[in-house]
Backbone as CSV, one residue per row, in Angstrom:
resi,resn,N_x,N_y,N_z,CA_x,CA_y,CA_z,C_x,C_y,C_z
1,MET,0.851,-1.175,0.000,0.000,0.000,0.000,0.899,1.241,0.000
2,ASN,0.933,1.935,-1.105,1.830,3.071,-1.249,1.242,4.368,-0.726
3,GLN,-0.024,4.588,-1.021,-0.611,5.877,-0.700,-1.972,5.685,-0.053
4,LEU,-2.262,6.520,0.922,-3.539,6.474,1.617,-4.525,7.360,0.862
5,ASN,-5.644,6.778,0.455,-6.649,7.500,-0.309,-7.814,7.837,0.615
6,GLN,-8.165,9.104,0.699,-9.227,9.520,1.614,-10.599,8.980,1.223
7,ASN,-10.800,8.618,-0.033,-12.093,8.112,-0.484,-12.167,6.592,-0.485
8,GLU,-11.088,5.933,-0.116,-11.024,4.469,-0.076,-11.589,3.962,1.251
9,VAL,-12.096,2.735,1.234,-12.588,2.092,2.452,-11.590,1.005,2.827
10,TYR,-11.162,0.989,4.094,-10.136,0.066,4.562,-10.703,-0.868,5.629
11,THR,-10.173,-2.081,5.692,-10.533,-3.018,6.750,-9.743,-2.651,8.005
12,THR,-10.100,-3.267,9.122,-9.358,-2.997,10.347,-7.922,-3.515,10.221
13,LYS,-7.745,-4.629,9.523,-6.403,-5.189,9.329,-5.536,-4.226,8.515
14,GLU,-6.088,-3.668,7.445,-5.343,-2.703,6.626,-5.022,-1.446,7.435
15,THR,-5.981,-1.009,8.239,-5.778,0.179,9.064,-4.696,-0.072,10.108
16,GLN,-4.696,-1.273,10.697,-3.654,-1.649,11.651,-2.279,-1.540,11.008
17,GLU,-2.159,-2.028,9.783,-0.876,-1.989,9.082,-0.457,-0.557,8.777
18,ILE,-1.412,0.279,8.415,-1.113,1.681,8.112,-0.634,2.404,9.366
19,LEU,-1.370,2.204,10.473,-1.060,2.901,11.722,0.021,2.206,12.536
20,LYS,0.345,0.963,12.148,1.351,0.164,12.855,0.975,-0.016,14.334
21,VAL,-0.251,-0.496,14.550,-0.745,-0.778,15.892,-1.193,-2.233,15.965
22,SER,-1.323,-2.740,17.187,-1.747,-4.121,17.379,-3.263,-4.256,17.211
23,ASN,-3.705,-5.497,17.153,-5.127,-5.778,17.021,-5.895,-5.248,18.226
24,SER,-5.356,-5.443,19.431,-6.045,-4.960,20.635,-6.116,-3.433,20.674
25,THR,-5.080,-2.780,20.205,-5.086,-1.313,20.148,-6.128,-0.835,19.139
26,MET,-6.221,-1.523,18.009,-7.209,-1.159,16.990,-8.615,-1.281,17.558
27,LYS,-8.894,-2.375,18.250,-10.216,-2.570,18.867,-10.510,-1.469,19.880
28,ARG,-9.516,-1.136,20.688,-9.685,-0.089,21.705,-9.948,1.262,21.055
29,MET,-9.265,1.551,19.963,-9.457,2.823,19.267,-10.880,2.931,18.726
30,ILE,-11.401,1.841,18.195,-12.769,1.836,17.670,-13.762,1.964,18.819
31,LYS,-13.563,1.172,19.879,-14.477,1.170,21.019,-14.555,2.534,21.690
32,ASN,-13.414,3.211,21.824,-13.371,4.517,22.485,-13.666,5.686,21.558
33,GLY,-13.944,5.405,20.300,-14.302,6.462,19.363,-13.128,7.292,18.878
34,ILE,-11.914,6.783,19.061,-10.739,7.511,18.589,-10.715,7.528,17.072
35,ILE,-11.172,6.432,16.488,-11.306,6.363,15.037,-12.717,5.862,14.737
36,LYS,-13.374,6.517,13.803,-14.745,6.168,13.472,-14.743,5.003,12.490
37,ALA,-15.480,3.941,12.851,-15.575,2.762,11.997,-17.048,2.417,11.804
38,TYR,-17.348,1.825,10.669,-18.712,1.443,10.331,-18.780,-0.064,10.210
39,LYS,-19.768,-0.665,10.841,-19.911,-2.113,10.796,-20.687,-2.492,9.536
40,VAL,-20.068,-3.317,8.716,-20.675,-3.771,7.469,-20.582,-5.289,7.435
41,GLY,-21.731,-5.952,7.461,-21.742,-7.409,7.387,-20.952,-8.089,8.487
42,GLY,-20.956,-7.530,9.675,-20.280,-8.145,10.807,-18.830,-7.744,10.990
43,THR,-18.261,-6.985,10.055,-16.877,-6.521,10.199,-16.845,-4.999,10.072
44,TYR,-15.825,-4.411,10.657,-15.705,-2.949,10.620,-14.977,-2.497,9.360
45,ARG,-15.397,-1.345,8.861,-14.744,-0.684,7.732,-14.442,0.745,8.148
46,ILE,-13.309,1.254,7.678,-12.850,2.586,8.077,-12.545,3.390,6.825
47,LEU,-13.065,4.599,6.775,-12.803,5.468,5.634,-11.388,6.025,5.705
48,GLY,-10.765,6.183,4.562,-9.425,6.744,4.491,-9.356,8.124,5.114
49,SER,-10.424,8.893,4.968,-10.444,10.241,5.547,-10.365,10.185,7.068
50,GLU,-10.935,9.150,7.690,-10.859,8.993,9.153,-9.429,8.692,9.593
51,ILE,-8.728,7.886,8.802,-7.330,7.566,9.114,-6.484,8.825,8.976
52,LEU,-6.719,9.588,7.926,-5.967,10.824,7.716,-6.207,11.825,8.844
53,LYS,-7.449,11.911,9.330,-7.747,12.807,10.453,-6.947,12.387,11.684
54,LEU,-6.850,11.076,11.882,-6.167,10.554,13.061,-4.687,10.871,13.056
55,ILE,-4.059,10.882,11.894,-2.612,11.099,11.835,-2.231,12.540,11.532
56,SER,-3.231,13.423,11.498,-2.937,14.827,11.220,-2.282,15.484,12.432
57,PRO,-1.477,16.518,12.229,-0.793,17.206,13.344,-1.746,17.800,14.378
58,GLU,-2.917,18.274,13.961,-3.862,18.854,14.911,-4.344,17.794,15.894
59,VAL,-4.624,16.607,15.379,-5.081,15.520,16.243,-3.965,15.104,17.180
60,GLU,-2.747,15.073,16.671,-1.610,14.657,17.487,-1.457,15.556,18.718
61,SER,-1.578,16.859,18.535,-1.453,17.760,19.679,-2.631,17.587,20.631
62,GLY,-3.820,17.328,20.104,-4.991,17.083,20.947,-4.855,15.799,21.744
63,VAL,-4.288,14.771,21.110,-4.076,13.500,21.787,-3.093,13.678,22.933
64,TYR,-2.068,14.470,22.723,-1.095,14.709,23.789,-1.767,15.357,24.999
65,LYS,-2.662,16.312,24.742,-3.359,16.981,25.842,-4.207,15.985,26.628
66,VAL,-4.919,15.110,25.921,-5.740,14.094,26.581,-4.846,13.129,27.351
67,TYR,-3.741,12.700,26.745,-2.801,11.788,27.399,-2.267,12.405,28.694
68,LYS,-1.879,13.687,28.629,-1.345,14.362,29.809,-2.396,14.458,30.910
69,LYS,-3.629,14.737,30.528,-4.714,14.835,31.500,-4.934,13.483,32.188
70,VAL,-4.970,12.400,31.415,-5.157,11.057,31.967,-3.975,10.684,32.854
71,LYS,-2.777,11.012,32.412,-1.569,10.701,33.181,-1.587,11.426,34.526
72,ASP,-1.928,12.711,34.505,-1.978,13.490,35.742,-3.058,12.969,36.692
73,LYS,-4.210,12.613,36.136,-5.302,12.087,36.955,-4.885,10.757,37.578
74,THR,-4.241,9.906,36.798,-3.770,8.613,37.310,-2.747,8.815,38.416
75,ARG,-1.832,9.738,38.205,-0.817,10.031,39.217,-1.472,10.488,40.523
76,ASN,-2.473,11.374,40.427,-3.169,11.869,41.620,-3.897,10.747,42.355
77,VAL,-4.541,9.861,41.619,-5.259,8.742,42.241,-4.279,7.833,42.966
78,ILE,-3.142,7.545,42.334,-2.140,6.678,42.948,-1.562,7.325,44.200
79,GLU,-1.283,8.617,44.137,-0.732,9.314,45.296,-1.716,9.332,46.468
80,ASN,-3.000,9.455,46.178,-4.022,9.495,47.227,-4.430,8.097,47.700
81,TRP,-3.968,7.109,47.050,-4.306,5.728,47.359,-3.565,5.299,48.527
């Protein structure tokens, strides 16, 4: 797969290969709404435009903010434990 096409429809396996993530991470991303997937005939399909949104620089900075918030909250819970 040389180029990601925003109008193409990808399987979860193809998306995993593009994003270089594990199967469990892919499932978690779909379940948590990080990437929008559509169920077709019992399997998920992902639009190329959704993958492109996920890897865009704007999303990356937003993900860092969410990660930092979760990390800080986890640290506070552990300290108060």
